[in-house]
C-alpha positions, 0 to 999 in steps of 0.5 A, a space after each residue: 038393195 041394202 047389200 049394194 049400198 053397203 058394198 058401195 060405202 065400203 068401196 068408197 071408204 076403201 078408196 078414200 083410205 088408199 088415197 090417204 095412205 098414198 098422200 101420206 107417203 108422198 108427204 113424208 118425202 118433203 121437208 118443211 120451210 119454217 118462217 122465222 120472226 122478223 127479230 129472229 130473222 135479223 139475228 140469224 142474218 147477222 150470224 150468217 153474215 158474220 160466219 158466212 165461211 161456215 156455210 156453202 152458200 148458193 144464190 140464184 135470181 132472188 134466192 139465197 141458200 145457206 147449207 152448214 158445212 160440217 153438219 153431215 147433211 147436204 142441201 142440193 140445188 139445181 144447175 142454175 145456182 151460183 156458189 159464193 166462192 170468197 169473201 169479196 163475192 159474199 161482201 158484194 152480195 150483202 152490199 147489194 142486198 141490204 138496206 142501211 137499216 140491215 133489212 134484206 131488200 135486193 135491188 134486183 128483186 121484183 117483190 119483197 123478200 121473206 124473212 129467213 126460213 129454216 129448212 127442216 127434214 120430215 124427221 125434224 133434222 135441221 138442214 139450213 136456211 133460205 131467203 127468197 121473194 115472198 111469191 116464189 115457189 120453194 120446196 125441199 124434198 128428201 133425196 136420201 138419209 142425209 140429203 135434201 134437194 131445194 126446188 125453187 121457182 121464181 115468181 115472174 113480175 107482170 104478165 108474160 107471154 
């Protein structure tokens, strides 16, 4: 009886250990989205607006991604994202997304927007920025040593079918 109990405990501990190793391995492939404070976010937004041409900028629904162009790293988004191509397009996005106080509050958003969020790899390399509605689902996953993919799922307003 005592031997069976030891085998059962050993088996349980081994199973827990293997599950933890598996989960740690999976978690190592995902980046971190670090929230900036409201003050830092406002400063970063001013910098992004002034230096927009230094970034590849994608937008979709209620999200905007900024990927620094000359850092040797790449953010990849899905096929439903549009790319900002010129100053006129960027100016229109800023105009329709910013209040007179400089806060980001797009007319087309169903929820309040997050502050700027920094995108970091599991090994603490900076990849860029994202803004999105607070309840949206966003994650970043490593593709290779210099590429991360952004997964974005817009929260739906109200009840759906």
